[in-house]
LUMLUMPA-187293 format. One record per residue (C-alpha): residue in three letters; x, y, z. Coordinates in steps of 0.02 Angstrom, whole numbers, plus 50000, padded with zeros to 5 digits. Layout:
BEGIN
ALAXYZ/...
This chain:
BEGIN
UNK500005000050000/UNK501395012350042/UNK502095011349865/UNK500395015949792/UNK500265031549898/UNK498975024050016/UNK499975028450170/UNK498525028750292/UNK497985011250242/UNK499775004950248/UNK499975012450421/UNK498355004350482/UNK498824987150418/UNK500604988350482/UNK500014994050654/UNK498824979150664/UNK500254967650615/UNK501354975350749/UNK500024972250882/UNK499924953850831/UNK501824952150836/UNK501874960151008/UNK500554947951073/UNK501524933251000/UNK503174939951067/UNK504014938550896/UNK505434951150919/UNK506184949550744/UNK504494952550664/UNK504224967350780/UNK505864974750717/UNK505354971850536/UNK503654979950560/UNK504374994850655/UNK505594997250511/UNK504124997250390/UNK503065009150494/UNK504585020450514/UNK504715021650324/UNK502855025550311/UNK503015039150441/UNK504515046150348/UNK503445047250190/UNK502075055550292/UNK503385068050354/UNK503075062950534/UNK504935063050568/UNK504955061850759/UNK503845046350757/UNK504845038950612/UNK506465041250707/UNK505745033650866/UNK505105018250773/UNK506715015750675/UNK507785017350831/UNK506635004850920/UNK506864992950773/UNK508744995150786/UNK508764991950974/UNK507684976350959/UNK508794970050817/UNK510384973150916/UNK509684964451070/UNK509094949550966/UNK510724949250864/UNK509624950950710/UNK510844957550581/UNK509554959550442/UNK508484970450556/UNK510004980650604/UNK510524984150425/UNK508734988950377/UNK508595000650527/UNK510265008950485/UNK509745010950303/UNK508035017950347/UNK508795029850475/UNK509955035450335/UNK508465038950223/UNK507645048850363/UNK509235058950392/UNK509335062750206/UNK507575069850198/UNK508005080350350/UNK509575086450256/UNK510735079350389/UNK512045072950268/UNK513375068150395/UNK512165057550496/UNK511435049850338/UNK513165045050278/UNK513595036850445/UNK511975026650444/UNK512235021050263/UNK514025016050301/UNK513445005750451/UNK512124997350344/UNK513394994250205/UNK514604985750325/UNK513224973650378/UNK512734970650196/UNK514544966050161/UNK514524954150310/UNK512934946050242/UNK513574946750061/UNK511944955650017/UNK512284963249846/UNK510584971849836/UNK510904980450003/UNK512674985149949/UNK511984992649789/UNK510655002449883/UNK511875009450011/UNK513195013749882/UNK511895022649777/UNK511335032949927/UNK513135037249968/UNK513475041849786/UNK511955053349787/UNK512635061949943/UNK514305064449853/UNK513375072049705/UNK512545084449824/UNK514275088849889/UNK514875091149709/UNK516155077349730/UNK515765070549558/UNK517245059149524/UNK517015050549693/UNK515155049249659/UNK515485040849491/UNK516645027849569/UNK515395023749707/UNK513975022949581/UNK514995010849476/UNK515174999849630/UNK513305001349660/UNK512974996349479/UNK514084980849493/UNK513174975449651/UNK511494978649569/UNK512004967549422/UNK512514953649542/UNK510834954649629/UNK509814956349470/UNK509074972749532/UNK508584981349371/UNK507824996249460/UNK509504999649545/UNK510454996649384/UNK509405009949300/UNK509595022449442/UNK511475020249455/UNK511735020749266/UNK510735036849260/UNK511765044449400/UNK513395039349314/UNK512825046549147/UNK512285062949228/UNK513945064849317/UNK514955061549160/UNK513825073849069/UNK514145087149202/UNK516005084649188/UNK515925085848998/UNK516545068048979/UNK514975059248917/UNK515825048448784/
């Protein structure tokens, strides 16, 4: 529902799912759902609630030694920091998520984090560094078969070469 712009419905369903997970005591599922609700709240621009949920998801994941939940929480906190224009914090969260993706050998996660980091470098007008990181993101996207990330990274690379006058 969240992808279709039906944020209120997505929030309602996710909140119901969270209540069920709490009753069952399923900590990993609680972390996953809090991560999802945190993203929804980010899209709704309810940043304090989003941050609270994402930090809860991170704490649960750390306590449960749930690496997947940790990497998702770090990534989502990075997205939140980006929309709040807190570049330094966003970068730190993406780097934490990336290190866990490398540990898990999660190429999709590596592609996603490298793309976010490349976009931050573009904002900082560090184009050659952005290109190199985007190339790394593209390679990871290819390995994971993530065509959406391949397209995004290829577009970023082309735009940066175009800006530098080196499109060929």
